N, C-alpha and C positions, 0 to 999 in steps of 0.2 A: 504492499501499499503508500501512498505517497498524498503527504498533503495538498490541501487546495489553496490557492492563491487568488487574489483579486486583482494585485497590482503588479511589482514591479517584478516580482519571480517568476509569473504564469507562462508568459511569451515566451515562443523560441527565439524568437530573434527580438532584441531589445531595439527599441525605440532610440531614436536619437536624443542625447542627455539622456537616457537610462542609466549610466552608469555614474553621470556627477548627481543624480537621485539618489542612490544607493547612499552615496558616502552623505549628503545630505541628512537621512534616515539613521545613520550611524551616528551622527551631532547630535540629533534628539534623544534618541537612544541613550546618548554616556551623558547628556547634560539630567536625563530623569534620575539615571543609576547614579551620579554623582551627589546630588541630593539625599538618595538614600543612604548611601557610606557617611554621609558627611553626618547625618542624622544619627547614628549610631553612636559616636563619639563625641559631638558636638556641646553635649549636656554635661560633661564628665568636670568642666572648670567651673559650669555653674552650678554645682550644687553646694555648695555654701551659700551662695547668696538666695537660692531657690529655700536652703533651712531656714534663712534668716528673713525673709518676708514670710513662707507661709508656714515655718514651722511645723514640718511633718514629724511624727513619729520615729523610732528607727525602724519600721516595719514599712512605714508609707514611703521612706524615703530609699528602702530597698525596692519598694517594687517603682518608685517613679525611675528609677534608674535601669530596673530591669526586665520592664514588662514590655518595653519594644523591641527586642531582639527575642523575648520568648513568644510572643504573640506570632511576629512575624516569622520565625524557625517554625511555628508549629502550621502556621497556613499555606506554605508555600506549596506544598504537594497538592492541598485543595484547590487553590487558585492556579497553580499551573494548569494542571488538567482540565480545570474548569476550561481554562482560554483554548486549548487544543478543540473543545467542546463548541463554545457558542462564539469562538472571535477571539486572537490573541490581542489586537488592536483594541477592541470594547471592553477587555480587562484592562487594559494600558492606561484608555484611557479615563475610567472607572474609578482607578487607582490613583492617576492624577488630581483628579476631582477629591477625592476622599484626602489623600494627603495635604493636600491648601485648605479644605476647611479646617482637618484637624489640628495643621498647626498654627491657624487662628486661635482656635481654640483654647491649644495650650501657651501660648504668647500672654493672654489676657487671663489665663485660668485664677482666682481668687482662693482656691483651698487646692491641698493636696490632693484629694479624692477626684477633683476635676481635672488636675494636669495626669494624674493615672489614667483615667479615662481617657483623656484626648491623647498619651502617650501610645495606649493600647490602639487607639483608631489609628495613627503612625502606624502601626506596628501592620495592622490590616491593610494599609495602604502600600507600605512596602512590600510587603508579601504577593500584591497585585501586581508590584512593577517590574519586582525584581526577574524573577521567570521569564516574561511578557518582555522583556527587553533581550533576552538570550534566544528565546526561541523565535520572536521577529529575523533578529538577527541570521540564525539560522535557513531563516527563508528568503530574505531579501540576497544574501551571499551564497548563493546555490554551488558556486564555484570554490573547490578547496582551497586555491591558493588563497583568493581575496578573502575568503573570511576567516583563515590565518589570521592577516594582518587584521583585521575587522577586530576578533576578540583581543587582539595583542592588545589595541589601543584601547578597547571593553576593559580588558583586566588593567591595563595602567592607569584609568580614570579611579576604576575602584579604590586600587592603592592609594592615588591622592586623595581620594575625598575622605579613606578612613584616618591618613596621615593629617591632614590639611584640619579637620573637625575641633580637636582642641585649640590650636592656632586662631582660628575663625573667632571662636568661640571666647578664648581671651582676650580677642581684639575687641568683640562688641560690647565683653564685659566693662570694659576701659571707657567706653563712651556710652552705651546705653543702659538699660535694666536688662535682667537676665531674660526675657522675653524677647529679646530680639533674635536669640539663638533660633528661634523659630520662625520669627515673621520672614528672615532672610530666603522662607522657603517658597512663600507665597506669589511675590513677582516671576518667578522663575516658573511654576505650576500655572501662572494665568498663561506665559507666551506658551508653555510645551502644550497646553492643552489645543490651543486652536491650533497650532502648528501641526501638531500629532493627528488631529484629526486631519489634515488638508494632506499630509505628505506619508504617513504610515499605512504600509498596505494592510489588508485585511488577511489574516490567513487563519485554517481551521483544518483539523483530523478530521479523518473520515467518522462519519457519526453514527456507524452501526452501533444500533444498542443502546438503551437507556444507560443515562449515567450514574454512576452509584455515587450517590447520595450517602447513604449509610456506612461504605466503605469510606467516602472523603472526610465523613465527620471523628471515624475512627481513629484515621490517622492522623486527623487533627490533634484530637483528644490525647492520643498515645505518645505524641511528639511533645505537645503541650506539657504532658506529666515528668517525659522524660528528661526533659531541655531546662524543667523545673531542678529536679532532683540532682542534675549536674551540675547545674548554678547553686544551688544549697554547698556542694563537696566543695565548689571553686569558693566559698564563701569562709572554708572554714569547719561546715559544721560535719560533725562525727556521721561516718557509712550506716552505722547504727540507730541511728536517730531517725522517731517513725515518720517524722516530718522532711527525713531524705529520703531513708526505705523505701515507704508507703508510695511515696511519687515513683521513684525508680522502677518500682515492681510493678506498678499499675501498668504505667508505659509500657514497658516490658510486654506484661498481657496484652495489650490493646493491639500493638504492632504485629504478635504473632498473631492475632488472630485478624489481624489487614491482610497480614501476606496469606495468610490460610484461606480467606477468603476470595482474594484475586485470582488464587491457584482454580479454584471451584467455579469462576464467573467464564461465561462464555467470549464476554466483552469486559474485562477485568478494567478498573479506573486507570493501573500503572501494570503495565506491560513488564512481568517481572522476567520474561525470557529474554530480557534487553542483558540481566544482570549473568546468561546465559554465553555470552559473549566476551571472549576474556580482556579487550583492549577496555569496552565497557566497564565490566566489573573494577578493573583494575585501575582504571583511571578515576574511579569513587573512591577505593582505597587509597590512591595515591593524594586525594584533596584531603580527604580526612586528618592522615599521616601531617601532610604539610603544614596545616589549620594548627592542628596540634604542637606541634613544634613553635611556628610561630607567634601563638596569640600568649602562650606562657611566657616565650622570652621576651616579647615585649614589654610584658609587664613588670617582670621581675627586672627588664633591664632601667627602665624608666625610674623603678625604686632605689636600683643601684646609684642609678646619675644623683639624684637629687636627697639621697639619706647617707651615703656613702661617701661621695663626692662635692655633696653640697651645691650643687648645679639650680637654678630657679627654673621655675616652669617653664619658662623662655626661653632660659638656657639650654633644657631637656628636647627641648623641642627641636629646635636648631641642631643638635648633637644626631637627633634619630633622624633629620632632614637627608642626611646622603644614604641612607636608606631608600626611603622613600623616591629619590631621585636614581639610584640604582635599578629599583623595581621599574619605573617607569622606562628606562633606558631598555632591560629584558623585554617588558610586553613589545614596546617598538621591533625590537629585533629578531621577536620570537618567529615571526614569520618565514623568517630567513634562515634560520638557524634548526625551523621545523623541515623545510623543503633540504639542507643540504644533510643533514644528520638523521632526521626520521626518530617518531613518539620515543621509541625505545630508548636510544641513545640521548636523545635530549633530556628526557626526564630524570632518568636514572643520573645523567652527569649534573643535572641538576641540585638532586638530593645530596652528591656527592660535593658538589662545589658548596651547598649550604652544612654539609656535614665540618667540612674544613673551618669553614667560618667560626661555626661554634667552638669548634678546637681552640682556634686562635684567640678567641674571647676568653677561653680559660685561664689565659696568661695574668687576666686583669686584678689586680689587687685594691688595697686601701687608698694608693696614689694615682692621681689623675694619668691617662698615658692617651694625650688625643692622636696621638697619627695610629697607634692599636686599634681604638676604638672606630676610629676614620675607616680603616682597610676589614675590619671587623662587620662594620656595618654595611660596608658597600658588596662586600663578598656575601653577607645574606639575604639583602634586598636582591640582588640580581639572583644567587641560586635560587630563592624560594618563588619569586616570580615567573623564572625560565619553567621549576616544577608545575608551576598550577597553570601556566600557560600553555604547557602541552597538554596537560592531563585534560585539562578543560575543551580543549581543543579536539582531543581524540574522544573524550565522552558523547561532546555532540554529534564528532561527525557519523560516531556509531550508531546514534539513534536515529530509527526513521524519519522522516520529514515528519508525517501525520502525528507522531509521540513528540516532538519537540518541546511542548512546554512541560508535559510530565519528565523531560529526562532534564530540562533545564530545573527544575524544582528539586530534583534529586540530586544534583550536583550543589544547586544551593545551600539544601537542607543538610547535605554533608560536609558542606563549608562551615554553616552554624554549629553542628554537632561537633565538628573538627576545633573548633575554638574552644567549645564550653568544654570540651573534656580535657583538653589544654590547659586551660586554667583550673581546674581540678587536680588535675594528675600531677602538673609542673608544682602547682602552689603546694602540694601536701606533699611532696619530696621535699622541697625548700624548707616547709616547718618542718620537717621529720630531722631534718638534717640543720637546722639554725637551732630550735630549742634547749636540745640535750648539755650545751656548752654552757648554757648559762643556769643552772641550777646549783652551779657550787662556787660563785664567784665571792673571792672574802671579802666580807663586809655587809653583802647584800640580804637582806631577811629573807625566809623562804616565800613569803606570800610575794613581796615585789618581785624576785626571780620568777616567779611562775606567773606573775602580769606582762614583765618584760618578756617570755618567751612566745606573747600571743602573736608580736612582729616587731622591726625594728622602730618602728614610729614611737610605739609604747613604749618600747625599753627606753628610747632619748628620754620619753616625757618622766619615765619612772627614774632616772638617771638623773634628771634636772629637780626633781622634789628631792632626795634623797642628799645633792651635793657633796661636798667633800672628797676625801680620796675612793668613799665608795662608790661616788656617784660617776667619778671617773673611770674609775676601773670598771664598772660595769658599762657604760659607751663605749670601751675601748672594746671591750668581750664582745658586746651585742654585734660591733661593725666588723670584727673578725668571723662571729661566726655567721653573720650573712654573707658574708666573701666566700667563706667556704661553704654555708649550701648554695651558693651561686653557681662554683665551681662544679658541685654532686650534678644540679639540675642540669649545666651547661652538657656533661658527660653522660646522663641520660638521655639528654633532645639529641646528642651527635648518633646514639645508638639507635634510636626510632627512627632519624634520618636513613640511616646505612641499612636501616629494614626495609625503607622505603625505596633506595635504589637498588636493592634485590627483586622487590615487589614489580619492578618499571620494569625488567628484564622480560615481563609476560605481555606488555604493549607491543605491537606491530614494529617491524624494522623498518619498513618503506610507508612513505604517504601517497596515497593514489590520488591526484587531480582531477577536479572535471564534476561535467554536470549532465543529467540527462537531458534528452532531449525535448523535455517538458519543462525545464526550466528547476528542476526541482533535482537537490545531489540524490545520487543514488543509495537507497537505504541498507547496500550489501555492499561494501568498498572491497572485498576480497574474498577468495576462496577461503582463507583461514576461517572468516568469521563464519563465512557460510555454512561451514562445515560444523560449526559451533551451533547453529541454530537450524541443522539437518536440511537444508536447504542448498536451493543452486545459486550462486552469485547472478545478480542482475545489474550487469555494470555496463554501461555505453562508451562507444567508440572514444568518444572525449575522454573517458576516463581512464584511457590506457597511457594517459599524459603520467606517470607515478615518475617521482624522485626515489631512487633508492640511496642507501647510506652504501658506504664503502667498505662496510666492517665485513669478513670472508664466512 
């Protein structure tokens, strides 16, 4: 089967100017993706101002920060597959409208409850936008060579948005009130809505059979519970705690029911047969592993720069800027690297380069070393973006055109789950390596030592209250213990990244470029993937343009 399109992707021969039109569509899609990526991090620097103004409780403050990624991750599969059914552009435009309205409500929220509701609506809008941008991109760029370049631009924009969020938030807070971090969304959405309606092509998959509403709601509830449990683990909650274990077990049970239901249905919501294709399943696993390493490392690196080296938030953002610039460069060069080396070598080399960067950063100590940090962050950004680019491109190209929305949703869900698991896993390892050394600091009472073991920031507060030689000793011990924990965490991350490099060896060695005569990408790129699904490959004559690597 192949998806149906009603705009640029459909005709066999493109009209004059169609090439330019596709790149204009890419600009529109990237602008909307930039807003969604910005909103995931822009609020972080505004938390103190929100706390002072709205005075939320501890639980309310946690929900203000976490409800956006939580709701967004839970609904990605629902809206991704709905776009395949009713039209991806329609879902995207509805997401634009909802995102703009929710931004206005968030900016002028007078209570913590209203802000939580607005952030949840932003998560719904984000879940409508994210998979739609990637699936429309899949349709607008049927030729794999052009699509690789488009995905590189798309992924570079996502990296920029996540990194620029805190810097933009800090700038706005210096000149306006905290609601301004949400108001910046509205002008861009007011422009994107009519421009998207005018320029974006409508596309959808085959509409055989009913849309599985029960399955969509089951998947949403299961993902919500799993992500909630993972976030609680990342926040330092015990795994045996009922408020952590219950969501994890409930979510796992619901997702198991979802999988069993999809296997029985003649027209499933998510075609699980895609996971039989080694390239698709391997790409999803690589995305999870890459995000698992990236997010936990960024969080710990930010703490190291501020609490150990004593840098300000702005200085910390500037130190991390080379990571973002390197990621942008890798995204823009990704298409050329993919053609030259193929998915297998590209993703595996990206993992290895990232592991080398992580091992380089283990040299970090209590003293500032700008050249070392610059080299480590540049390698880290370039390696991780190379990995994510190759994995996303392989995953999207393996998915049939009529399942592009579901495939994009699976990729984005893997991204979110990898990020959450990374914070939980690496944070737990960091805490386990950090806390024990503070239990026997000379002159520090047991209760104070226990409180200092929660985090380095809290240790500094306890040391300030103690004062004198005991406070100075606790401060030194906490800093040294944090650096030790950082080294342990980096070594674990390097091991996970090398595991990803081995996993990537299951990806295809070559890239087949081209398109079907009707303008859609071939559903099955090659015989290896065809054997995995039990069918024969359906590749057009144009698809014979393949790029082979030089490995024996």
